[in-house]
N, C-alpha and C positions, 0 to 999 in steps of 0.2 A: 913501361908506361903505367904500370900498376901504381895507384896512389896519386897520379897526376890528374889534372883537369884539362879537358878540351872544351872550350866555350863554357857552358854550364853543365857539362857531363863529367862527373867524378868517376874515373876508371877504377873498377873494383877487382876484376880478375880476367884472365885470358880464357876465352871459351874455345878458341881454335883458330886455325889458319887454313886459307884456301888459295885458289889461284888468283883472286883479286884482292886479297888483303888479310889482315888479322882482325878477328872479331873479339871484342871485349864485352863483358857485362859492366854496365855503368849505372850510376844513379843520375837521373835528371834532377838537378838540385833546384830548378825552378818549379817543376810540377810534382816533385816528390815521387817519382815512379822509376822502376827498373827498366832499362832499355838495353839493346845490343848496339854497339858502335863498331861498324866495319870501317877500318882505317886503310886507305890506299897507301901501300908502301912508298917511301920517298922516291925510290928509283923509278917507280911507275908514274909518279906525279910529274916527272920531267918528260915523259913520253906522251905526246898529244894523242896517239892512237889508244893507249891504255886509259888515259883520262877520259876520252870519249866513250870507251867501252864501259867504264865505271859509271859514268853519268847515264848511259843508256840502260844499264842494269837497274839503277835507281828509278828511272822514269817508267820502265816496264813494270817493275814490282809495284810501284805506286799506282799504276793503272788497273791493277788486278784486285779483286776482293774475293777471298776464299779462306775458309777456316784453317787450311793447311799452308797458307802463304802469309809470311810476316807482313804486318802493316808497316809502311815506310812513313816515318815522321818527318824526315828531312834529309837533304843533301847539303852539307855544310863545309866550311873551311875555317880553321883556327890554327894559330901558331904554325902556319905553313903546311898544315896537314889537311887533306881532303877526306871526308868521312860521311858515311850513311848512317842515319839513326833509324833503327828498326825496333819492332816489338820484340820483347824477350818473354818466353814462357817458362814458368817454374813448375817442375814436376817433382813429386816425392817418390823416390825409388824404394824398392824393398829394403828394409832395414832402417828406413827413415831418412836417408841421405837426400839432399836436394840436387836436382839436375836442372841446368838452365838450357833451354833450347831456342833456336831460331828456326821457324818452320818456313822454308822457302820452297819454290816450285819443284826443285829436283828431289825433294823429300816426300812427295805425295805418292810415289809408286812403291810397291805394286798396288794397283787399284783394288784387286780382289785376290785373296789367297784361298784356294779351294781346300777342302778337308784332307785331300791327299797330299797337300803341301806344294802343289804345282801352282804357278801363277796363272790366273785366269784374266778375263776382261769382261767388262760390262757391255 
């Protein structure tokens, strides 16, 4: 998919893959910003249960507001593909390389790490 366009999102690179799809870094050509595009695999799009789960995920994330949870910009369909548009965060790693992140709910733990290295809670 690298180099292709879904709706008005130009796919730039693969950021990773999870249980509900493949995530790409893309450029929103309408607004001129970098976004993450999570594409539901075609095999899942034919499964009503998976499709419902994908839509629930988008609606749940869209209802939340937290600095460690990606903002959802949309749930869309183009060229027979269903996808979620999310905020993408750019970080500069040691040595100057760029890392693209999507911050979702499952990434906010541990809440506190103590000085001994064991996980604590608030």
